[in-house]
Structures are given as structure tokens and as C-alpha cells.
N, CA, C, O and CB atoms as a CASP TS submission, in Angstrom:
PFRMAT TS
TARGET T0000
AUTHOR 0000-0000-0000
METHOD Language model
MODEL 1
PARENT N/A
ATOM      1  N   UNK     1     -95.023 -74.903 -82.461  1.00  0.00           N
ATOM      2  CA  UNK     1     -94.853 -76.040 -81.398  1.00  0.00           C
ATOM      3  C   UNK     1     -95.884 -75.462 -80.389  1.00  0.00           C
ATOM      4  O   UNK     1     -96.579 -76.352 -79.900  1.00  0.00           O
ATOM      5  CB  UNK     1     -93.173 -76.261 -80.714  1.00  0.00           C
ATOM      6  N   UNK     2     -96.165 -74.226 -79.953  1.00  0.00           N
ATOM      7  CA  UNK     2     -96.859 -73.497 -79.109  1.00  0.00           C
ATOM      8  C   UNK     2     -98.302 -73.940 -79.473  1.00  0.00           C
ATOM      9  O   UNK     2     -99.034 -74.378 -78.585  1.00  0.00           O
ATOM     10  CB  UNK     2     -96.536 -71.985 -79.225  1.00  0.00           C
ATOM     11  N   UNK     3     -98.723 -73.838 -80.741  1.00  0.00           N
ATOM     12  CA  UNK     3    -100.028 -74.092 -80.996  1.00  0.00           C
ATOM     13  C   UNK     3    -100.361 -75.611 -80.629  1.00  0.00           C
ATOM     14  O   UNK     3    -101.441 -75.915 -80.122  1.00  0.00           O
ATOM     15  CB  UNK     3    -100.310 -73.743 -82.444  1.00  0.00           C
ATOM     16  N   UNK     4     -99.410 -76.504 -80.903  1.00  0.00           N
ATOM     17  CA  UNK     4     -99.651 -77.758 -80.684  1.00  0.00           C
ATOM     18  C   UNK     4    -100.001 -78.066 -78.992  1.00  0.00           C
ATOM     19  O   UNK     4    -100.928 -78.734 -78.535  1.00  0.00           O
ATOM     20  CB  UNK     4     -98.402 -78.497 -81.263  1.00  0.00           C
ATOM     21  N   UNK     5     -99.106 -77.459 -78.388  1.00  0.00           N
ATOM     22  CA  UNK     5     -99.364 -77.580 -76.997  1.00  0.00           C
ATOM     23  C   UNK     5    -100.773 -77.050 -76.289  1.00  0.00           C
ATOM     24  O   UNK     5    -101.435 -77.654 -75.445  1.00  0.00           O
ATOM     25  CB  UNK     5     -98.269 -76.898 -76.411  1.00  0.00           C
ATOM     26  N   UNK     6    -101.017 -75.860 -76.826  1.00  0.00           N
ATOM     27  CA  UNK     6    -102.008 -75.189 -76.620  1.00  0.00           C
ATOM     28  C   UNK     6    -103.454 -76.278 -76.920  1.00  0.00           C
ATOM     29  O   UNK     6    -104.309 -76.569 -76.084  1.00  0.00           O
ATOM     30  CB  UNK     6    -101.802 -73.872 -77.534  1.00  0.00           C
ATOM     31  N   UNK     7    -103.403 -76.656 -78.109  1.00  0.00           N
ATOM     32  CA  UNK     7    -104.475 -77.657 -78.861  1.00  0.00           C
ATOM     33  C   UNK     7    -104.536 -78.916 -77.771  1.00  0.00           C
ATOM     34  O   UNK     7    -105.629 -79.346 -77.402  1.00  0.00           O
ATOM     35  CB  UNK     7    -103.864 -78.251 -80.628  1.00  0.00           C
ATOM     36  N   UNK     8    -103.468 -79.395 -77.354  1.00  0.00           N
ATOM     37  CA  UNK     8    -103.368 -80.673 -76.501  1.00  0.00           C
ATOM     38  C   UNK     8    -104.045 -80.228 -75.112  1.00  0.00           C
ATOM     39  O   UNK     8    -104.811 -81.014 -74.555  1.00  0.00           O
ATOM     40  CB  UNK     8    -101.689 -81.222 -76.288  1.00  0.00           C
ATOM     41  N   UNK     9    -103.791 -79.087 -74.605  1.00  0.00           N
ATOM     42  CA  UNK     9    -104.350 -78.630 -73.506  1.00  0.00           C
ATOM     43  C   UNK     9    -105.690 -78.208 -73.629  1.00  0.00           C
ATOM     44  O   UNK     9    -106.326 -78.213 -72.575  1.00  0.00           O
ATOM     45  CB  UNK     9    -103.639 -77.702 -73.036  1.00  0.00           C
ATOM     46  N   UNK    10    -106.309 -77.827 -74.698  1.00  0.00           N
ATOM     47  CA  UNK    10    -107.726 -77.542 -74.857  1.00  0.00           C
ATOM     48  C   UNK    10    -108.505 -79.051 -74.873  1.00  0.00           C
ATOM     49  O   UNK    10    -109.572 -79.293 -74.309  1.00  0.00           O
ATOM     50  CB  UNK    10    -107.968 -76.622 -76.314  1.00  0.00           C
ATOM     51  N   UNK    11    -107.817 -79.856 -75.546  1.00  0.00           N
ATOM     52  CA  UNK    11    -108.413 -81.278 -75.565  1.00  0.00           C
ATOM     53  C   UNK    11    -108.530 -81.808 -74.306  1.00  0.00           C
ATOM     54  O   UNK    11    -109.590 -82.348 -73.991  1.00  0.00           O
ATOM     55  CB  UNK    11    -107.638 -82.239 -76.344  1.00  0.00           C
ATOM     56  N   UNK    12    -107.537 -81.736 -73.468  1.00  0.00           N
ATOM     57  CA  UNK    12    -107.651 -82.109 -72.232  1.00  0.00           C
ATOM     58  C   UNK    12    -108.541 -81.602 -71.166  1.00  0.00           C
ATOM     59  O   UNK    12    -109.016 -82.189 -70.194  1.00  0.00           O
ATOM     60  CB  UNK    12    -106.638 -82.024 -71.880  1.00  0.00           C
ATOM     61  N   UNK    13    -108.686 -80.095 -71.661  1.00  0.00           N
ATOM     62  CA  UNK    13    -109.843 -79.367 -70.789  1.00  0.00           C
ATOM     63  C   UNK    13    -111.167 -79.952 -71.111  1.00  0.00           C
ATOM     64  O   UNK    13    -112.088 -79.966 -70.294  1.00  0.00           O
ATOM     65  CB  UNK    13    -109.945 -77.747 -71.076  1.00  0.00           C
ATOM     66  N   UNK    14    -111.259 -80.470 -72.395  1.00  0.00           N
ATOM     67  CA  UNK    14    -112.599 -80.847 -72.762  1.00  0.00           C
ATOM     68  C   UNK    14    -112.997 -82.340 -72.241  1.00  0.00           C
ATOM     69  O   UNK    14    -114.122 -82.719 -71.915  1.00  0.00           O
ATOM     70  CB  UNK    14    -112.711 -80.746 -74.331  1.00  0.00           C
ATOM     71  N   UNK    15    -111.829 -83.065 -72.246  1.00  0.00           N
ATOM     72  CA  UNK    15    -112.208 -84.270 -71.506  1.00  0.00           C
ATOM     73  C   UNK    15    -112.533 -84.356 -70.102  1.00  0.00           C
ATOM     74  O   UNK    15    -113.394 -85.091 -69.619  1.00  0.00           O
ATOM     75  CB  UNK    15    -111.298 -85.079 -71.635  1.00  0.00           C
ATOM     76  N   UNK    16    -111.712 -83.476 -69.421  1.00  0.00           N
ATOM     77  CA  UNK    16    -111.930 -83.264 -67.936  1.00  0.00           C
ATOM     78  C   UNK    16    -113.223 -82.602 -67.522  1.00  0.00           C
ATOM     79  O   UNK    16    -113.828 -82.885 -66.488  1.00  0.00           O
ATOM     80  CB  UNK    16    -110.832 -82.436 -67.392  1.00  0.00           C
ATOM     81  N   UNK    17    -113.638 -81.606 -68.497  1.00  0.00           N
ATOM     82  CA  UNK    17    -115.177 -81.108 -68.266  1.00  0.00           C
ATOM     83  C   UNK    17    -116.225 -82.082 -68.589  1.00  0.00           C
ATOM     84  O   UNK    17    -117.310 -82.061 -68.007  1.00  0.00           O
ATOM     85  CB  UNK    17    -115.521 -79.867 -69.139  1.00  0.00           C
ATOM     86  N   UNK    18    -115.909 -83.004 -69.576  1.00  0.00           N
ATOM     87  CA  UNK    18    -116.925 -83.966 -69.776  1.00  0.00           C
ATOM     88  C   UNK    18    -117.061 -85.078 -68.780  1.00  0.00           C
ATOM     89  O   UNK    18    -118.142 -85.591 -68.490  1.00  0.00           O
ATOM     90  CB  UNK    18    -116.741 -84.517 -71.010  1.00  0.00           C
ATOM     91  N   UNK    19    -115.863 -85.431 -68.255  1.00  0.00           N
ATOM     92  CA  UNK    19    -115.939 -86.162 -67.103  1.00  0.00           C
ATOM     93  C   UNK    19    -116.623 -85.948 -65.664  1.00  0.00           C
ATOM     94  O   UNK    19    -117.125 -86.759 -64.885  1.00  0.00           O
ATOM     95  CB  UNK    19    -114.855 -86.296 -66.925  1.00  0.00           C
ATOM     96  N   UNK    20    -116.422 -84.254 -65.588  1.00  0.00           N
ATOM     97  CA  UNK    20    -116.900 -83.889 -64.490  1.00  0.00           C
ATOM     98  C   UNK    20    -118.548 -83.729 -64.628  1.00  0.00           C
ATOM     99  O   UNK    20    -119.266 -83.837 -63.635  1.00  0.00           O
ATOM    100  CB  UNK    20    -116.149 -82.676 -64.097  1.00  0.00           C
ATOM    101  N   UNK    21    -119.024 -83.489 -65.814  1.00  0.00           N
ATOM    102  CA  UNK    21    -120.456 -83.410 -66.157  1.00  0.00           C
ATOM    103  C   UNK    21    -121.105 -84.648 -66.063  1.00  0.00           C
ATOM    104  O   UNK    21    -122.268 -84.648 -65.660  1.00  0.00           O
ATOM    105  CB  UNK    21    -120.677 -82.905 -67.464  1.00  0.00           C
ATOM    106  N   UNK    22    -120.449 -85.919 -66.424  1.00  0.00           N
ATOM    107  CA  UNK    22    -121.021 -87.312 -66.318  1.00  0.00           C
ATOM    108  C   UNK    22    -121.096 -87.508 -64.746  1.00  0.00           C
ATOM    109  O   UNK    22    -122.151 -87.939 -64.282  1.00  0.00           O
ATOM    110  CB  UNK    22    -120.041 -88.516 -67.112  1.00  0.00           C
ATOM    111  N   UNK    23    -120.080 -87.228 -63.933  1.00  0.00           N
ATOM    112  CA  UNK    23    -120.282 -87.446 -62.616  1.00  0.00           C
ATOM    113  C   UNK    23    -121.162 -86.718 -61.881  1.00  0.00           C
ATOM    114  O   UNK    23    -121.682 -87.211 -60.880  1.00  0.00           O
ATOM    115  CB  UNK    23    -119.269 -87.375 -62.068  1.00  0.00           C
ATOM    116  N   UNK    24    -121.449 -85.378 -62.316  1.00  0.00           N
ATOM    117  CA  UNK    24    -122.548 -84.581 -61.751  1.00  0.00           C
ATOM    118  C   UNK    24    -123.855 -85.208 -62.322  1.00  0.00           C
ATOM    119  O   UNK    24    -124.749 -85.152 -61.478  1.00  0.00           O
ATOM    120  CB  UNK    24    -122.406 -82.993 -62.129  1.00  0.00           C
ATOM    121  N   UNK    25    -124.200 -85.718 -63.348  1.00  0.00           N
ATOM    122  CA  UNK    25    -125.289 -86.289 -63.864  1.00  0.00           C
ATOM    123  C   UNK    25    -125.721 -87.396 -63.057  1.00  0.00           C
ATOM    124  O   UNK    25    -126.902 -87.560 -62.750  1.00  0.00           O
ATOM    125  CB  UNK    25    -125.072 -86.656 -65.153  1.00  0.00           C
ATOM    126  N   UNK    26    -124.611 -88.302 -62.641  1.00  0.00           N
ATOM    127  CA  UNK    26    -124.738 -89.643 -61.949  1.00  0.00           C
ATOM    128  C   UNK    26    -125.036 -89.256 -60.735  1.00  0.00           C
ATOM    129  O   UNK    26    -126.080 -89.770 -60.332  1.00  0.00           O
ATOM    130  CB  UNK    26    -123.544 -90.584 -61.951  1.00  0.00           C
ATOM    131  N   UNK    27    -124.430 -88.418 -59.860  1.00  0.00           N
ATOM    132  CA  UNK    27    -124.869 -88.113 -58.619  1.00  0.00           C
ATOM    133  C   UNK    27    -126.181 -87.394 -58.519  1.00  0.00           C
ATOM    134  O   UNK    27    -126.982 -87.626 -57.613  1.00  0.00           O
ATOM    135  CB  UNK    27    -123.906 -87.406 -58.017  1.00  0.00           C
ATOM    136  N   UNK    28    -126.402 -86.426 -59.570  1.00  0.00           N
ATOM    137  CA  UNK    28    -127.830 -85.984 -59.368  1.00  0.00           C
ATOM    138  C   UNK    28    -128.985 -86.928 -59.471  1.00  0.00           C
ATOM    139  O   UNK    28    -130.022 -86.821 -58.816  1.00  0.00           O
ATOM    140  CB  UNK    28    -128.101 -85.002 -60.280  1.00  0.00           C
ATOM    141  N   UNK    29    -128.752 -87.756 -60.250  1.00  0.00           N
ATOM    142  CA  UNK    29    -129.753 -89.180 -60.661  1.00  0.00           C
ATOM    143  C   UNK    29    -129.757 -89.767 -59.400  1.00  0.00           C
ATOM    144  O   UNK    29    -130.903 -89.926 -58.980  1.00  0.00           O
ATOM    145  CB  UNK    29    -129.131 -90.410 -61.916  1.00  0.00           C
ATOM    146  N   UNK    30    -128.787 -90.185 -58.566  1.00  0.00           N
ATOM    147  CA  UNK    30    -128.656 -90.921 -57.422  1.00  0.00           C
ATOM    148  C   UNK    30    -129.426 -90.233 -56.230  1.00  0.00           C
ATOM    149  O   UNK    30    -130.140 -90.855 -55.443  1.00  0.00           O
ATOM    150  CB  UNK    30    -127.196 -91.106 -57.140  1.00  0.00           C
ATOM    151  N   UNK    31    -129.210 -88.974 -56.196  1.00  0.00           N
ATOM    152  CA  UNK    31    -130.104 -87.928 -55.196  1.00  0.00           C
ATOM    153  C   UNK    31    -131.460 -88.113 -55.558  1.00  0.00           C
ATOM    154  O   UNK    31    -132.357 -88.391 -54.763  1.00  0.00           O
ATOM    155  CB  UNK    31    -129.765 -86.255 -55.355  1.00  0.00           C
ATOM    156  N   UNK    32    -131.585 -87.954 -56.773  1.00  0.00           N
ATOM    157  CA  UNK    32    -133.232 -88.035 -57.254  1.00  0.00           C
ATOM    158  C   UNK    32    -133.692 -89.359 -56.808  1.00  0.00           C
ATOM    159  O   UNK    32    -134.713 -89.394 -56.120  1.00  0.00           O
ATOM    160  CB  UNK    32    -133.527 -87.921 -59.017  1.00  0.00           C
ATOM    161  N   UNK    33    -133.135 -90.363 -57.078  1.00  0.00           N
ATOM    162  CA  UNK    33    -133.827 -91.741 -56.622  1.00  0.00           C
ATOM    163  C   UNK    33    -133.730 -91.811 -55.135  1.00  0.00           C
ATOM    164  O   UNK    33    -134.649 -92.394 -54.560  1.00  0.00           O
ATOM    165  CB  UNK    33    -133.098 -93.110 -57.273  1.00  0.00           C
ATOM    166  N   UNK    34    -132.729 -91.294 -54.399  1.00  0.00           N
ATOM    167  CA  UNK    34    -132.930 -91.395 -52.993  1.00  0.00           C
ATOM    168  C   UNK    34    -134.007 -90.553 -52.387  1.00  0.00           C
ATOM    169  O   UNK    34    -134.714 -90.981 -51.474  1.00  0.00           O
ATOM    170  CB  UNK    34    -131.737 -91.096 -52.360  1.00  0.00           C
ATOM    171  N   UNK    35    -134.124 -89.440 -52.857  1.00  0.00           N
ATOM    172  CA  UNK    35    -135.202 -88.385 -52.290  1.00  0.00           C
ATOM    173  C   UNK    35    -136.542 -88.573 -52.839  1.00  0.00           C
ATOM    174  O   UNK    35    -137.433 -88.033 -52.183  1.00  0.00           O
ATOM    175  CB  UNK    35    -134.814 -86.897 -52.611  1.00  0.00           C
ATOM    176  N   UNK    36    -136.871 -89.167 -53.813  1.00  0.00           N
ATOM    177  CA  UNK    36    -138.097 -89.621 -54.583  1.00  0.00           C
ATOM    178  C   UNK    36    -139.202 -89.816 -53.681  1.00  0.00           C
ATOM    179  O   UNK    36    -138.954 -90.535 -52.713  1.00  0.00           O
ATOM    180  CB  UNK    36    -137.869 -90.915 -55.355  1.00  0.00           C
ATOM    181  N   UNK    37    -140.227 -89.400 -53.762  1.00  0.00           N
ATOM    182  CA  UNK    37    -141.369 -89.597 -52.810  1.00  0.00           C
ATOM    183  C   UNK    37    -141.988 -90.886 -53.202  1.00  0.00           C
ATOM    184  O   UNK    37    -142.098 -91.297 -54.357  1.00  0.00           O
ATOM    185  CB  UNK    37    -142.443 -88.409 -52.845  1.00  0.00           C
ATOM    186  N   UNK    38    -142.376 -91.473 -52.132  1.00  0.00           N
ATOM    187  CA  UNK    38    -143.445 -92.662 -52.234  1.00  0.00           C
ATOM    188  C   UNK    38    -144.692 -92.545 -52.724  1.00  0.00           C
ATOM    189  O   UNK    38    -145.413 -91.685 -52.220  1.00  0.00           O
ATOM    190  CB  UNK    38    -143.725 -93.168 -51.091  1.00  0.00           C
ATOM    191  N   UNK    39    -145.226 -93.411 -53.843  1.00  0.00           N
ATOM    192  CA  UNK    39    -146.518 -93.199 -54.131  1.00  0.00           C
ATOM    193  C   UNK    39    -147.645 -93.388 -53.185  1.00  0.00           C
ATOM    194  O   UNK    39    -147.544 -94.347 -52.419  1.00  0.00           O
ATOM    195  CB  UNK    39    -146.728 -93.877 -55.089  1.00  0.00           C
ATOM    196  N   UNK    40    -148.552 -92.746 -53.118  1.00  0.00           N
ATOM    197  CA  UNK    40    -149.767 -92.892 -51.970  1.00  0.00           C
ATOM    198  C   UNK    40    -150.552 -93.983 -52.668  1.00  0.00           C
ATOM    199  O   UNK    40    -150.747 -94.071 -53.881  1.00  0.00           O
ATOM    200  CB  UNK    40    -150.822 -91.366 -51.646  1.00  0.00           C
ATOM    201  N   UNK    41    -150.975 -94.805 -51.712  1.00  0.00           N
ATOM    202  CA  UNK    41    -151.746 -96.106 -52.027  1.00  0.00           C
ATOM    203  C   UNK    41    -153.070 -95.939 -51.410  1.00  0.00           C
ATOM    204  O   UNK    41    -153.911 -96.833 -51.500  1.00  0.00           O
ATOM    205  CB  UNK    41    -151.031 -97.457 -51.461  1.00  0.00           C
TER
END
């Protein structure tokens, strides 16, 4: 029973970490777009 609980907690940790990574990448892309330099004409 303990192994099942540990496996469920590990799976939950992977899901949470994946969501955090996606949020971080989205925020990074937003900042890159916001601070992108304008092309010189």
C-alpha cells in the first residue's frame, strides 16, 4: 500500500513540475517578446 501511495505522489510531483516548466517557458517567451529590440530602418 505504501508503494502505491509513493508512486501516486511521484506522479503528482511530475505533473506539477511539468506545469511549472510550461508556465516558466510561457513567461520567458512573453518577456522576450516584450523586450525585443526594434529593427533599425
